[in-house]
N, C-alpha and C positions, 0 to 999 in steps of 0.2 A: 462415431461422430454423429450418426443419425439421432442418437439419444440426446446429445448435447443440443442439436438444432431444435429438437422438439422441446427441450427444457427451456431454452431461451426465447422461443417464439410463443410459448404458451401465454395466454392473457394473464395479466396480474390478478392474483386473488386478493380479496380484502377480508380482513378479520376485524371484529370489534376492537376498539382502542385498547381495552385492558388485556386482550389476548395477543397483541402484536409483539413480536420478539424484536429486541433492539440489539444492534451490533455496533461496535466502535471500530471504524476503519481508519487507520492512521497512515498517512503518507509522510515519510521522513524527508527532510530537506532543510535548507537554510533560507531565511527570509532576506529580502533585499534584491534590488534590480540586478546587482552584479552576479547573483547566483542563479538567476532565471535561466532555464534551458541548459544547465550544467548537468553532467552525469550524476553527481551526488544528489540532485533534486528530482530524480525520476519518481520518487514517491509522491511529491507534490503534483507532478504532471499527471499521474494516474488518477488521483482523486479529483483534480481539476477537470479532467476529461469526463469522469463519471457525473460530476455536478452539472457540467455543461450539457451532457446528453439528457439529463433529467430536468433541465431548465431551472436548476437551483443556483442560488448565489451564496458564496462564502461571505461571512460577516465576521468582523473582528470581535473576539471574545477573550476571556481570561486565558492566557498562555497559548492561544491558538486562534487560527481562523477556522470557523465552523460552518458546515452546510449539512442539510438533512435531506435525504431522498428515501423513496420507498421502492421495494422490489418484492413482488410475490408475498405481500402481507408482512414483510419485514421492514423495520425502520433501520436505515443505515446512517449513522452519524459519522460524517466525514470530517476529519480534522487535519490541519497543517500546523504543527507546533511552531510557535514563535519564540521558542527558547534557544534556538540554534541547535545544531545537531548534537553537540556534546552534553546537552541537558534535556534531551528528548524525554527521558524518564519522568521528569517533573511534570511535563504536560500530559503525558499518557496517564500517569497515576491520578492526576486531578480529574481528568475527563472520565476515567473509569468510575470514580466515586460520584462525580456530578451526574452522570447519566445512569448510574446504578447498573453497569454492565459487568457481567461475570467474565473471568479470564478466558473461558472457552468461546466467548463471542468477541474476542479482540483479535484483530488482524493488522499486522504491521507490514507496510510495503517499503522495500529498501533496495538499494543498489548493491551489487556484489562483483568485486574484481576477479574472483576466482572462476566466474562463469563466462562463457563466450557471449558476445553481444546478443542481446535479445532473448536468451534462453531463460526459462523460468525454473525455479526450484522452491517447492512449498514444503515446509516442515512444521511439525506440531510443537517443537521446542528445540533448544540447542544453545551452543555457545554463541558469542558475538562474532566470531570469525574475523576479528580484527576491526570490526566496524564500530566507530565511536558512538553512534546513535544507539545501536543495539546494546553496547556495553553499558551505557547509562541506564537503559531500560531494564536490563538484567539486574543491575545493582539496586534498582528501585523497586521492582515488582517481582523479581525472579525471572526464570527463563522458560517457564511453561506456558507459552502463548504461541499462536500460529503466526507465521511470517511468510511472505512471498518475497523471494530474492530475485531481482532482475539483473541479468548479466550485463556488465558494461565492458567486459574484456580487460586485458592487461597490456595493451600496446603502448607501453611507456618504457623509457630507458631508466637505468639505475639512478635513484635519487630524484626521480620526477613523478613519483606516485601522487603526491598532493596536487601538483599542477594538472595531472591527468584527470583525477577525480573531480577537481573543481573547474575543469575545462569544459568547453561546449562540445556538442556532438560533431563528428566529422560530417562532411557532405553526404557520404554514402550512408552513414547511420541515420541522418535526418530523413532520408527517403524511406527507410524501413521502419522508423520509429512509430508512425501512426498505427500501423497494423499490429505492432508489438504492444502498444499501449491498449489497443482494443482487446487484444488477447488477455492482458492483465486484468482488464475490467471484467471480462467473462469469467476469469478465475475467481475474482472477488464475489461475483454473483453466484457462482457455483458454491463457494464456501458457505454463504449465508442460506442457500436453498437446499443443498444435499449433503453438506458437512465436509469436514477437512479430509477424511480418509479417502472418500471417493473423488474429491477434487484433486488430491495428490495423484491418484491413478490416472485421471484424465489429462492433467496439465504438466506434470513434472517432465522436464526435458523438451517440452513443446516450444 
């Protein structure tokens, strides 16, 4: 953990504009007031937190709300797709082309029913795991891209999965959420600064 503290406290390095590496960081969710602060929108909450910390603003653009921040000489393009979850791939594909970002510099932030609340699982590729947003992305660009899954637990009765996923956080979860979102933000920064493999070692299961 000492290494991580040193990594994140180190002053930001700057590079000439033409040498700056660009990353596309996608928080999955659904647009609309009725979906705010729901479990399915944790991706939105993470990129919103990162923009807020960097004093950046999201602006409406084609197929997404977009913000841009810098970290250690890297440009992070943060997007919140406006296509709704089931068509997330359309937005992701457009912004990959628009920003000229390679697949190895794409990171998707998504909720996961199969993980306990607040736990993180980072993977370099894989199936959609039953998640409609990832399913559409996989259909559109393939499945070889990094993703961070945020556990939302599975405390729902039979037939209530949709209500649970689209439901708001419990009071107990709300209290723990800020620290968990900050941890997710650190994982994103680690991804862009030291790479996916080492980030997996540091953050998986944390």
